[in-house]
C-alpha positions as CSV (number, residue, x, y, z in Angstrom):
1,M,-37.7,72.4,74.5
2,L,-34.3,71.2,74.1
3,R,-31.5,72.4,76.1
4,F,-28.0,72.4,75.2
5,D,-25.9,72.2,78.2
6,I,-22.6,70.7,79.1
7,N,-24.1,67.2,79.5
8,F,-25.0,67.2,75.9
9,V,-21.4,68.0,74.9
10,F,-20.1,65.3,77.2
11,T,-22.5,62.8,75.7
12,I,-21.4,63.7,72.2
13,I,-17.7,63.5,73.3
14,N,-18.3,60.1,75.0
15,L,-20.1,58.8,71.9
16,L,-17.2,59.9,69.7
17,I,-14.6,58.4,72.0
18,L,-16.7,55.2,72.1
19,Y,-17.0,55.2,68.3
20,F,-13.2,55.6,67.9
21,L,-12.4,52.9,70.5
22,L,-14.9,50.5,69.0
23,R,-13.6,51.3,65.5
24,K,-10.0,50.7,66.5
25,F,-10.4,47.6,68.7
26,L,-13.7,46.0,67.6
27,F,-14.7,46.9,64.1
28,G,-11.3,46.2,62.6
29,R,-11.1,42.8,64.2
30,V,-14.6,41.9,63.2
31,R,-14.0,43.2,59.7
32,D,-10.8,41.1,59.6
33,V,-12.7,38.0,60.7
34,M,-15.4,38.7,58.2
35,D,-12.8,39.3,55.4
36,K,-11.1,36.0,56.4
37,R,-14.4,34.2,56.4
38,A,-15.3,35.7,53.0
39,Q,-11.9,34.7,51.6
40,E,-12.4,31.1,53.0
41,V,-15.8,30.9,51.3
42,E,-14.4,32.2,48.1
43,N,-11.5,29.7,48.3
44,S,-14.0,26.9,49.0
45,F,-15.9,27.9,45.9
46,E,-12.7,28.0,43.9
47,D,-11.7,24.6,45.2
48,A,-15.1,23.2,44.4
49,R,-14.9,24.6,40.9
50,K,-11.4,23.1,40.4
51,A,-12.6,19.7,41.8
52,R,-15.6,19.8,39.4
53,E,-13.3,20.6,36.5
54,E,-11.0,17.8,37.5
55,A,-14.0,15.4,37.8
56,D,-15.2,16.5,34.4
57,A,-11.8,15.9,33.0
58,V,-11.6,12.4,34.7
59,K,-15.1,11.6,33.4
60,A,-14.1,12.6,29.9
61,E,-10.9,10.5,30.1
62,Y,-13.0,7.6,31.4
63,E,-15.6,7.9,28.6
64,A,-12.8,8.1,26.1
65,A,-11.1,5.1,27.6
66,A,-14.4,3.2,27.7
67,G,-15.1,4.1,24.1
68,A,-11.6,3.0,23.1
69,A,-12.0,-0.2,25.1
70,K,-15.3,-0.9,23.5
71,E,-13.9,-0.2,20.0
72,E,-10.9,-2.4,20.8
73,S,-13.1,-5.2,22.0
74,E,-15.3,-5.0,18.9
75,Q,-12.2,-5.1,16.7
76,E,-10.9,-8.1,18.7
77,A,-14.3,-9.8,18.4
78,A,-14.3,-9.1,14.6
79,R,-10.7,-10.5,14.3
80,I,-11.7,-13.6,16.3
81,R,-14.8,-14.1,14.2
82,S,-12.6,-13.7,11.0
83,E,-10.1,-16.3,12.3
84,A,-12.9,-18.6,13.3
85,D,-14.4,-18.3,9.8
86,Q,-11.1,-19.0,8.2
87,E,-10.5,-22.0,10.5
88,R,-14.1,-23.2,9.7
89,E,-13.3,-22.9,5.9
90,K,-10.1,-24.8,6.3
91,I,-11.9,-27.6,8.2
92,L,-14.7,-27.7,5.6
93,V,-12.2,-27.8,2.8
94,K,-10.3,-30.6,4.5
95,A,-13.5,-32.5,5.3
96,R,-14.6,-32.1,1.6
97,E,-11.2,-33.4,0.5
98,E,-11.4,-36.3,2.9
99,A,-15.0,-37.1,1.9
100,E,-14.0,-37.0,-1.8
101,K,-11.1,-39.3,-1.0
102,I,-13.3,-41.7,0.9
103,V,-15.9,-41.7,-1.9
104,L,-13.2,-42.2,-4.5
105,E,-11.7,-45.1,-2.5
106,A,-15.2,-46.6,-2.0
107,G,-15.8,-46.3,-5.7
108,Q,-12.5,-48.0,-6.4
109,K,-13.2,-50.7,-3.9
110,A,-16.7,-51.2,-5.4
111,D,-15.1,-51.4,-8.8
112,R,-12.6,-54.0,-7.6
113,L,-15.4,-56.0,-5.9
114,R,-17.5,-55.8,-9.0
115,E,-14.5,-57.0,-11.1
116,D,-13.9,-59.8,-8.6
117,K,-17.5,-60.8,-8.7
118,L,-17.6,-60.7,-12.5
119,R,-14.4,-62.7,-12.7
120,S,-15.7,-65.2,-10.2
121,A,-19.1,-65.3,-12.0
122,G,-17.2,-65.8,-15.3
123,D,-15.2,-68.6,-13.8
124,E,-18.3,-70.2,-12.4
125,L,-20.1,-69.8,-15.7
126,A,-17.1,-71.3,-17.6
127,D,-17.2,-74.2,-15.1
128,L,-21.0,-74.6,-15.6
129,V,-20.7,-74.4,-19.4
130,A,-17.9,-77.0,-19.3
131,E,-20.0,-79.2,-17.0
132,A,-23.1,-78.8,-19.2
133,A,-21.1,-79.6,-22.3
134,D,-19.7,-82.7,-20.6
135,K,-23.3,-83.8,-19.7
136,L,-24.6,-83.1,-23.2
137,D,-21.6,-84.8,-24.7
138,A,-22.1,-87.8,-22.4
139,A,-25.8,-88.0,-23.3
140,E,-25.1,-87.7,-27.0
141,G,-27.3,-90.0,-28.8
142,K,-29.3,-91.0,-25.7
143,Y,-31.5,-88.0,-25.7
144,S,-33.3,-86.0,-28.4
145,T,-32.6,-82.2,-29.0
146,E,-35.7,-81.5,-26.9
147,D,-34.4,-83.6,-24.0
148,N,-31.0,-81.8,-24.3
149,R,-32.7,-78.4,-24.0
150,R,-34.7,-79.6,-21.0
151,L,-31.5,-80.9,-19.3
152,F,-29.7,-77.7,-20.1
153,D,-32.6,-75.6,-18.6
154,A,-32.6,-77.8,-15.5
155,F,-28.9,-77.3,-15.2
156,L,-29.2,-73.5,-15.5
157,D,-32.0,-73.5,-12.9
158,Q,-29.7,-75.5,-10.6
159,A,-26.9,-73.0,-11.1
160,V,-29.2,-70.0,-10.4
161,Q,-30.4,-71.7,-7.2
162,K,-26.8,-72.5,-6.2
163,D,-25.9,-68.9,-6.8
164,Q,-28.8,-67.7,-4.6
165,G,-27.6,-69.9,-1.8
166,R,-30.1,-72.7,-2.2
167,S,-29.3,-76.3,-2.9
168,P,-31.1,-78.3,-5.6
169,S,-32.7,-80.5,-3.0
170,Q,-34.5,-77.5,-1.5
171,T,-36.4,-76.8,-4.7
172,G,-37.2,-80.5,-5.5
173,N,-35.6,-80.4,-9.0
174,A,-33.4,-83.3,-10.0
175,E,-31.1,-84.0,-12.9
């Protein structure tokens, strides 16, 4: 059975002294180190949370800036397209005006050329008629009316060939 003697009392006293000594010198320091370590871990978590919040804020700012930049670039592109369209319209209007001016000038030039050709043709016709009249007048009495018609037709054929750039000797007709 169990005996309670003085050794038992000294063992309990030794254990109590050891407990108080360990509590005073060891447990307090270990607890302090553990508290400091817990505080450091808590601070690390707090710093990480703050860093994440800051990163989220920076990300939000970046996304807002990127969205604003995209919108601004789209507005700038629309403005540039609008200016290009306006410039294209100005160029087209100017080109149309110039084309109309060129067509008008060409028409006027063609009218002048036509008038010159008609005037020239009229002058040539007047000369031909005068020449024909002179030939008919010179042949008056020598030829019959039928001969006069034939001479006049030959003269007209000669004038047509001359107008086309052929000489009478090329066709074989003679007066």
